[in-house]
ZAMARGU-4260 file (C-alpha; in steps of 0.2 Angstrom, whole numbers, plus 5000, padded with zeros to 4 digits):
<rodrens>
0) 5001/5000/5000 | 5015/5011/5005 | 5019/5012/4986 | 5000/5014/4979 | 4997/5029/4991
5) 5018/5037/4988 | 5013/5038/4969 | 4993/5043/4973 | 5002/5057/4980 | 5010/5062/4965
10) 4997/5061/4953 | 4985/5073/4965 | 5002/5085/4966 | 5005/5082/4949 | 4985/5088/4940
15) 4988/5103/4954 | 5002/5109/4942 | 5000/5122/4927 | 5007/5119/4910 | 5024/5127/4911
20) 5043/5125/4907 | 5044/5112/4922 | 5031/5100/4914 | 5029/5091/4896 | 5010/5092/4890
25) 5006/5081/4878 | 4989/5088/4866 | 4979/5075/4858 | 4969/5079/4845 | 4954/5065/4839
30) 4948/5074/4827 | 4963/5073/4814 | 4966/5055/4802 | 4978/5045/4811 | 4990/5028/4801
35) 4984/5013/4806 | 4992/5003/4821 | 4993/4984/4813 | 4995/4977/4832 | 5010/4973/4841
40) 5016/4953/4846 | 5029/4939/4843 | 5035/4927/4833 | 5031/4905/4836 | 5044/4899/4826
45) 5059/4905/4817 | 5068/4890/4828 | 5054/4875/4835 | 5049/4887/4850 | 5035/4876/4853
50) 5043/4858/4853 | 5039/4857/4872 | 5023/4868/4873 | 5012/4855/4867 | 5019/4841/4878
55) 5009/4853/4892 | 4996/4842/4902 | 4980/4849/4906 | 4975/4862/4914 | 4995/4870/4912
60) 4995/4870/4894 | 4978/4879/4894 | 4983/4893/4907 | 5000/4895/4895 | 4990/4900/4883
65) 4979/4910/4890 | 4992/4921/4897 | 4999/4925/4879 | 4981/4926/4869 | 4968/4929/4878
70) 4963/4946/4879 | 4963/4957/4893 | 4972/4945/4903 | 4989/4941/4900 | 5000/4949/4887
75) 4985/4949/4875 | 4996/4953/4858 | 4988/4958/4844 | 5000/4950/4831 | 5005/4933/4829
80) 5016/4927/4815 | 5023/4908/4815 | 5034/4901/4806 | 5028/4890/4791 | 5036/4871/4795
85) 5051/4866/4782 | 5061/4852/4788 | 5076/4861/4792 | 5085/4870/4807 | 5079/4888/4809
90) 5085/4892/4825 | 5082/4880/4840 | 5078/4866/4830 | 5065/4860/4814 | 5049/4859/4813
95) 5040/4846/4798 | 5035/4853/4785 | 5016/4847/4778 | 5025/4841/4760 | 5041/4832/4761
100) 5040/4828/4744 | 5033/4834/4729 | 5018/4823/4727 | 5012/4819/4749 | 5003/4831/4758
105) 4995/4830/4776 | 4989/4842/4786 | 4990/4836/4801 | 5007/4834/4807 | 5017/4847/4816
110) 5009/4859/4830 | 5010/4875/4823 | 4992/4872/4816 | 4986/4870/4835 | 4996/4886/4840
115) 4989/4895/4827 | 4970/4889/4830 | 4973/4889/4850 | 4978/4907/4846 | 4964/4914/4835
120) 4952/4903/4847 | 4956/4914/4861 | 4956/4929/4852 | 4947/4930/4835 | 4954/4950/4831
125) 4971/4944/4834 | 4981/4945/4816 | 4988/4927/4809 | 5005/4930/4796 | 5017/4917/4790
130) 5034/4915/4782 | 5045/4901/4779 | 5063/4899/4787 | 5067/4880/4780 | 5059/4873/4763
135) 5059/4854/4759 | 5073/4851/4747 | 5061/4848/4732 | 5056/4863/4731 | 5064/4871/4712
140) 5073/4856/4711 | 5084/4853/4695 | 5096/4863/4685 | 5090/4881/4694 | 5086/4871/4712
145) 5080/4890/4721 | 5066/4891/4736 | 5062/4908/4722 | 5052/4899/4713 | 5034/4894/4707
150) 5034/4879/4714 | 5038/4890/4731 | 5021/4901/4726 | 5014/4885/4724 | 5020/4876/4739
155) 5014/4894/4751 | 4996/4891/4743 | 4996/4873/4749 | 5000/4876/4767 | 4987/4891/4767
160) 4974/4880/4759 | 4975/4867/4773 | 4975/4880/4784 | 4957/4885/4776 | 4950/4868/4774
165) 4956/4859/4787 | 4958/4870/4804 | 4945/4885/4795 | 4958/4899/4797 | 4964/4912/4787
170) 4977/4922/4787 | 4979/4940/4786 | 5000/4943/4778 | 5013/4930/4772 | 5030/4935/4771
175) 5040/4928/4755 | 5055/4920/4765 | 5066/4924/4782 | 5081/4933/4779 | 5085/4923/4763
180) 5087/4936/4752 | 5078/4945/4737 | 5067/4940/4722 | 5056/4951/4714 | 5048/4940/4700
185) 5045/4927/4718 | 5036/4941/4722 | 5024/4942/4707 | 5021/4925/4704 | 5017/4924/4723
190) 5004/4939/4725 | 4998/4933/4708 | 4996/4912/4714 | 4988/4921/4730 | 4975/4928/4718
195) 4970/4914/4708 | 4969/4904/4719 | 4957/4913/4732 | 4969/4921/4742 | 4967/4940/4736
200) 4964/4946/4755 | 4981/4941/4761 | 4994/4952/4760 | 5008/4952/4755 | 5024/4958/4766
205) 5043/4958/4759 | 5058/4954/4761 | 5059/4953/4781 | 5079/4955/4780 | 5093/4959/4792
210) 5106/4967/4783 | 5109/4985/4780 | 5102/4983/4761 | 5087/4978/4767 | 5074/4993/4759
215) 5088/4993/4743 | 5072/4983/4734 | 5060/5000/4740 | 5069/5010/4728 | 5063/4999/4712
220) 5045/4996/4717 | 5041/5014/4709 | 5047/5011/4692 | 5042/4995/4694 | 5021/4994/4694
225) 5023/4974/4695 | 5033/4972/4710 | 5024/4989/4718 | 5007/4981/4714 | 5013/4963/4723
230) 5020/4968/4738 | 5009/4976/4749 | 5018/4980/4766 | 5035/4982/4764 | 5045/4970/4777
235) 5061/4971/4787 | 5068/4966/4802 | 5073/4984/4811 | 5081/4981/4830 | 5075/5000/4839
240) 5080/5009/4845 | 5098/5003/4838 | 5091/5004/4820 | 5078/5019/4812 | 5070/5018/4794
245) 5079/5030/4783 | 5069/5045/4778 | 5069/5040/4760 | 5060/5022/4763 | 5048/5030/4772
250) 5044/5044/4759 | 5042/5033/4747 | 5034/5021/4756 | 5022/5036/4759 | 5020/5038/4743
255) 5015/5021/4738 | 5003/5020/4751 | 5012/5006/4758 | 5014/5002/4779 | 5032/4999/4785
260) 5030/4984/4797 | 5045/4977/4812 | 5044/4958/4806 | 5057/4953/4818 | 5060/4963/4834
265) 5073/4956/4845 | 5075/4962/4865 | 5087/4949/4874 | 5087/4959/4889 | 5084/4946/4905
270) 5073/4955/4919 | 5065/4972/4921 | 5075/4978/4910 | 5069/4966/4894 | 5053/4971/4899
275) 5056/4991/4898 | 5065/4986/4882 | 5051/4979/4874 | 5039/4994/4876 | 5053/5007/4872
280) 5056/4997/4856 | 5038/4997/4852 | 5037/5013/4856 | 5053/5021/4847 | 5045/5009/4828
285) 5033/5020/4827 | 5041/5037/4834 | 5059/5035/4822 | 5052/5025/4809 | 5035/5026/4807
290) 5032/5007/4810 | 5014/4999/4812 | 5017/4984/4816 | 5030/4974/4828 | 5033/4957/4834
295) 5046/4952/4843 | 5054/4937/4845 | 5048/4925/4853 | 5033/4923/4865 | 5036/4905/4875
300) 5049/4895/4875 | 5046/4878/4875 | 5059/4870/4874 | 5074/4862/4883 | 5087/4874/4892
305) 5101/4867/4884 | 5097/4874/4868 | 5100/4892/4860 | 5088/4906/4869 | 5081/4895/4878
310) 5070/4910/4885 | 5077/4916/4900 | 5079/4933/4889 | 5069/4931/4877 | 5053/4927/4881
315) 5038/4929/4890 | 5033/4915/4899 | 5045/4899/4899 | 5038/4884/4897 | 5055/4871/4899
320) 5048/4857/4910 | 5031/4850/4901 | 5032/4834/4913 | 5029/4842/4927 | 5018/4856/4922
325) 5028/4869/4927 | 5030/4887/4920 | 5038/4905/4922 | 5029/4921/4919 | 5046/4934/4913
330) 5043/4952/4916 | 5043/4952/4898 | 5027/4946/4897 | 5016/4963/4905 | 5026/4971/4893
335) 5017/4967/4878 | 5000/4970/4891 | 5004/4986/4892 | 4999/4989/4875 | 4990/4973/4872
340) 4977/4976/4885 | 4977/4992/4882 | 4975/4992/4862 | 4968/4984/4844 | 4974/4981/4827
345) 4963/4994/4818 | 4965/5006/4830 | 4977/5022/4824 | 4988/5033/4829 | 4985/5049/4838
350) 4994/5064/4828 | 5006/5072/4837 | 5001/5061/4851 | 5020/5052/4849 | 5037/5058/4854
355) 5052/5058/4868 | 5051/5064/4884 | 5062/5079/4891 | 5073/5068/4903 | 5071/5050/4895
360) 5060/5039/4889 | 5044/5040/4875 | 5026/5039/4873 | 5013/5036/4860 | 4997/5037/4861
365) 4983/5027/4849 | 4962/5029/4848 | 4952/5016/4845 | 4937/5018/4831 | 4927/5026/4844
370) 4932/5044/4857 | 4942/5031/4871 | 4960/5033/4870 | 4978/5024/4877 | 4995/5033/4880
375) 5008/5022/4882 | 5026/5027/4891 | 5046/5020/4895 | 5056/5031/4906 | 5070/5017/4903
380) 5087/5025/4908 | 5078/5041/4914 | 5088/5052/4922 | 5074/5057/4935 | 5054/5058/4937
385) 5047/5070/4929 | 5030/5074/4928 | 5019/5074/4911 | 5004/5084/4907 | 4989/5075/4895
390) 4979/5086/4888 | 4963/5079/4879 | 4955/5088/4863 | 4940/5086/4854 | 4935/5069/4846
395) 4943/5059/4860 | 4934/5053/4877 | 4933/5065/4892 | 4929/5047/4905 | 4943/5045/4919
400) 4960/5039/4915 | 4964/5022/4923 | 4986/5023/4925 | 4991/5004/4925 | 5013/5004/4931
405) 5025/4992/4930 | 5041/4995/4937 | 5056/4981/4945 | 5046/4976/4960 | 5027/4975/4952
410) 5022/4974/4936 | 5005/4976/4928 | 4998/4986/4944 | 4983/4996/4942 | 4988/5015/4954
415) 4973/5026/4950 | 4958/5033/4940 | 4963/5049/4935 | 4946/5063/4932 | 4952/5076/4920
420) 4954/5095/4927 | 4951/5109/4916 | 4952/5092/4901 | 4969/5085/4905 | 4976/5074/4918
425) 4993/5076/4923 | 5007/5060/4933 | 5023/5063/4937 | 5035/5048/4930 | 5047/5038/4937
430) 5063/5034/4930 | 5063/5014/4923 | 5045/5009/4924 | 5031/5008/4912 | 5015/5015/4911
435) 4998/5015/4901 | 4986/5029/4903 | 4968/5023/4895 | 4948/5027/4896 | 4946/5008/4890
440) 4941/4996/4905 | 4941/4978/4907 | 4960/4974/4911 | 4967/4961/4922 | 4982/4954/4929
445) 4979/4935/4923 | 4988/4923/4931 | 4982/4905/4940 | 4986/4899/4960 | 4994/4880/4958
450) 5005/4879/4946 | 5017/4862/4948 | 5035/4865/4955 | 5046/4860/4944 | 5055/4842/4941
455) 5068/4832/4933 | 5065/4824/4919 | 5059/4806/4921 | 5072/4794/4923 | 5073/4780/4921
460) 5063/4783/4905 | 5056/4771/4893 | 5043/4773/4876 | 5038/4760/4865 | 5026/4773/4852
465) 5013/4762/4853 | 5002/4772/4864 | 5000/4783/4849 | 4992/4772/4838 | 4981/4787/4833
470) 4997/4797/4827 | 4989/4810/4817 | 4980/4816/4835 | 4998/4819/4842 | 5007/4829/4828
475) 5014/4812/4821 | 5025/4817/4837 | 5030/4807/4851 | 5030/4819/4868 | 5045/4828/4875
480) 5057/4823/4858 | 5065/4839/4851 | 5071/4838/4835 | 5084/4850/4831 | 5086/4845/4812
485) 5075/4835/4801 | 5058/4826/4806 | 5056/4812/4817 | 5039/4805/4814 | 5027/4793/4822
490) 5023/4778/4809 | 5019/4760/4807 | 5033/4748/4810 | 5039/4738/4795 | 5034/4720/4795
495) 5022/4722/4812 | 5009/4730/4818 | 5020/4740/4830 | 5022/4760/4829 | 5038/4766/4825
500) 5048/4783/4826 | 5055/4787/4808 | 5065/4800/4801 | 5054/4805/4788 | 5063/4818/4779
505) 5069/4813/4761 | 5081/4826/4752 | 5092/4841/4763 | 5079/4853/4764 | 5083/4876/4762
510) 5087/4876/4780 | 5089/4893/4787 | 5105/4886/4795 | 5118/4877/4790 | 5114/4859/4790
515) 5122/4844/4797 | 5112/4826/4800 | 5095/4825/4806 | 5094/4821/4824 | 5083/4824/4839
520) 5084/4825/4857 | 5076/4821/4875 | 5083/4820/4893 | 5088/4831/4905 | 5107/4840/4901
525) 5113/4835/4918 | 5114/4816/4916 | 5131/4808/4918 | 5130/4793/4920 | 5118/4783/4909
530) 5113/4771/4894 | 5102/4773/4879 | 5097/4763/4869 | 5084/4758/4856 | 5079/4747/4840
535) 5083/4751/4824 | 5081/4746/4807 | 5089/4753/4792 | 5089/4750/4773 | 5104/4747/4762
540) 5115/4764/4761 | 5105/4771/4777 | 5113/4774/4796 | 5104/4778/4811 | 5115/4779/4828
545) 5107/4784/4848 | 5117/4798/4857 | 5122/4803/4874 | 5131/4816/4884 | 5123/4830/4872
550) 5128/4846/4880 | 5128/4858/4865 | 5116/4860/4848 | 5123/4873/4842 | 5122/4894/4842
555) 5107/4895/4832 | 5115/4897/4816 | 5120/4880/4812 | 5116/4864/4824 | 5132/4854/4824
560) 5131/4846/4842 | 5141/4843/4855 | 5142/4822/4863 | 5144/4803/4856 | 5133/4792/4845
565) 5134/4774/4842 | 5130/4771/4823 | 5125/4757/4813 | 5126/4757/4793 | 5118/4748/4783
570) 5132/4737/4778 | 5137/4731/4797 | 5148/4744/4803 | 5149/4752/4820 | 5155/4766/4822
575) 5161/4776/4841 | 5159/4794/4839 | 5164/4809/4848 | 5154/4826/4840 | 5165/4841/4843
580) 5151/4854/4837 | 5159/4866/4820 | 5177/4860/4814 | 5182/4877/4814 | 5174/4884/4830
585) 5181/4904/4824 | 5175/4905/4807 | 5162/4919/4810 | 5146/4912/4799 | 5130/4919/4801
590) 5122/4941/4807 | 5132/4951/4816 | 5122/4945/4831 | 5128/4928/4826 | 5147/4933/4824
595) 5144/4940/4842 | 5143/4927/4852 | 5156/4917/4841 | 5168/4931/4845 | 5162/4931/4863
600) 5163/4910/4865 | 5185/4914/4858 | 5185/4894/4858 | 5200/4887/4850 | 5196/4865/4855
605) 5196/4857/4842 | 5180/4852/4834 | 5172/4840/4819 | 5169/4822/4824 | 5184/4809/4828
610) 5180/4790/4829 | 5184/4783/4843 | 5182/4764/4838 | 5174/4754/4826 | 5167/4737/4820
615) 5160/4729/4808 | 5147/4715/4811 | 5144/4700/4803 | 5137/4700/4787 | 5124/4717/4783
620) 5112/4724/4794 | 5101/4731/4781 | 5081/4728/4783 | 5083/4721/4803 | 5079/4724/4817
625) 5096/4728/4830 | 5095/4734/4847 | 5109/4749/4847 | 5114/4754/4866 | 5127/4766/4871
630) 5133/4766/4889 | 5144/4780/4899 | 5152/4776/4916 | 5166/4790/4921 | 5176/4790/4905
635) 5173/4774/4899 | 5160/4774/4883 | 5153/4757/4876 | 5142/4751/4863 | 5132/4736/4862
640) 5123/4729/4846 | 5111/4717/4851 | 5115/4713/4869 | 5134/4712/4865 | 5148/4723/4868
645) 5156/4730/4850 | 5167/4745/4853 | 5171/4753/4868 | 5182/4769/4874 | 5189/4780/4885
650) 5187/4799/4883 | 5185/4812/4894 | 5179/4827/4885 | 5159/4827/4889 | 5155/4821/4906
655) 5137/4826/4903 | 5121/4830/4893 | 5104/4821/4885 | 5100/4809/4873 | 5096/4807/4858
660) 5095/4797/4840 | 5104/4801/4823 | 5099/4799/4804 | 5113/4798/4793 | 5117/4805/4776
665) 5112/4791/4765 | 5122/4787/4745 | 5105/4798/4740 | 5099/4811/4751 | 5096/4808/4771
670) 5092/4791/4780 | 5075/4789/4782 | 5077/4774/4799 | 5064/4768/4808 | 5068/4767/4827
675) 5057/4758/4843 | 5056/4755/4862 | 5069/4773/4867 | 5077/4768/4884 | 5086/4778/4896
680) 5092/4770/4912 | 5104/4768/4924 | 5120/4758/4920 | 5116/4738/4923 | 5098/4743/4928
685) 5084/4733/4929 | 5074/4738/4912 | 5060/4752/4916 | 5041/4748/4912 | 5035/4760/4897
690) 5032/4778/4902 | 5014/4779/4905 | 5007/4797/4900 | 5003/4813/4915 | 4988/4811/4922
695) 4980/4827/4911 | 4991/4823/4894 | 4981/4823/4878 | 4982/4826/4864 | 4986/4841/4851
700) 4970/4838/4840 | 4957/4835/4854 | 4948/4848/4861 | 4950/4855/4877 | 4937/4864/4882
</rodrens>
């Protein structure tokens, strides 16, 4: 109560102050036409960001979704952009495409459909957007292999058809491709294919790149009518406040009647300072650059904590522990709420209602289609408290103004209702705080009691996949497996009535990040001495492996792991291999952000793969089931095939890490082996029973409520 009383006293004193040099006055006029506000929100994708979110039990899974998408409850975002899954690594992992090959289509595959459906069900006004990061390798095959081809346009259209026909959803906009260059012909072709296929209302934003030349294509739009007509929105990745859209771009966009969207903002700051950074970015995107829609990467961290960008600094909600039902809210969630609960896509920016505060910070004013309005203020790194007076002009509501406040001690608190005196309200804003002033009502700080405590991944662990007989209901994805490259999907086992896991991508995709080999991980990165086994079946020219002590899966641009693997190929050769990350660990690859990470790591250790031991089996191993077991005991590492020790080595490089499965390269494309009966056990321990689902666990595609 002390904080609230102090704040109310400061409001009373501020309200009594006349307009003078020591008080900054914001004058609002609701009669002048304003620029359309297209919303703020998050990216779900650009990595397998929701791979563990789908595995949460109820009611926690629905609680997490409510906190992100439900109006006037939590973040309450107004815009969502998803990655169109494409089989390849696109930061933290890969997601299965709806078309692994040119001829097959399956709209039940993966969990992105589920994310879109659940988000839109909670907020029918939510705008939906999408783009590809990775994409299947069959697109544009032949002499001119390129995603920017008619195949790529048709691939997008087929995904949109599934979204409409199976899930009853429509996109509001779509991108050409995330961060992968420019193609004028592709933009024109995609626009034509969208129009011809009944998607003329889906707006196209292009070209969604990071580098400094990201707006060069805008120079050509006025003199290329086909390009100008194809691209509805000028899209780019704009990191405010550091980057400002050049004046010439803003003038060109205005001349063509095209809005500018920030299709990926980054604020990688932990704690409440990260929340301040998000609101600062949302404000400054409009103030400095005229950007009308901003999506931040990313919203819900549903992935293993070992993976890059696992949610401590990037996400609003951490959902890293589905086996326990535990989740955590970061202060960043309430940054979104300061916009999301007080505005909506389709509102307008009030002319002259946005700008910088005199002693640090910024403010933005938005108006509803009616007279209601909201002012969002942030004071990140302000020098001292400062008084702000809001003079409310014609065309705007004269109702009391509710004030909601966040600082490092308490987030999203309704601290006061101000009554306009002389057509104005005033308040003193403290440094490093967020304020929302609004004439709207109904906001709340949502939350749920009884969130389960965090627990370790269950150990020992066994899964035989037979409980996933309705594989489509699970999106063909078993619980707790996180694909880093490729797509490990539930499928009928060859030759019997059982259910297997199969690597299902036949050729290398167009990965957003550099490729290695298809693999999937699960478990606890603190595991030390244990054994991991699986029954595997390969064809001639293929290979499969079990993995252990995986302690790294790359930096987010490239996904070569660190850990050990026991591999068997169709010719019967067994190899025990240590993988030490990329070959040249100091090679500067990726964007400026990735290169900075490489420089900071300064890793001089030897990289690449090293065979620790190898041995032949008697006869070929193709088209037969074999049990591979990789065992760790201190520095001793043993590999077993069908219960017999085959290879052994001593290696002290990695002492702990997760388990996984791998599919190697094939003579043509990628290996597509089968796996079943995955067991992670104590060394020489009794075989655990198959893992049973925890209470409340449910498939993706069964309506929960």
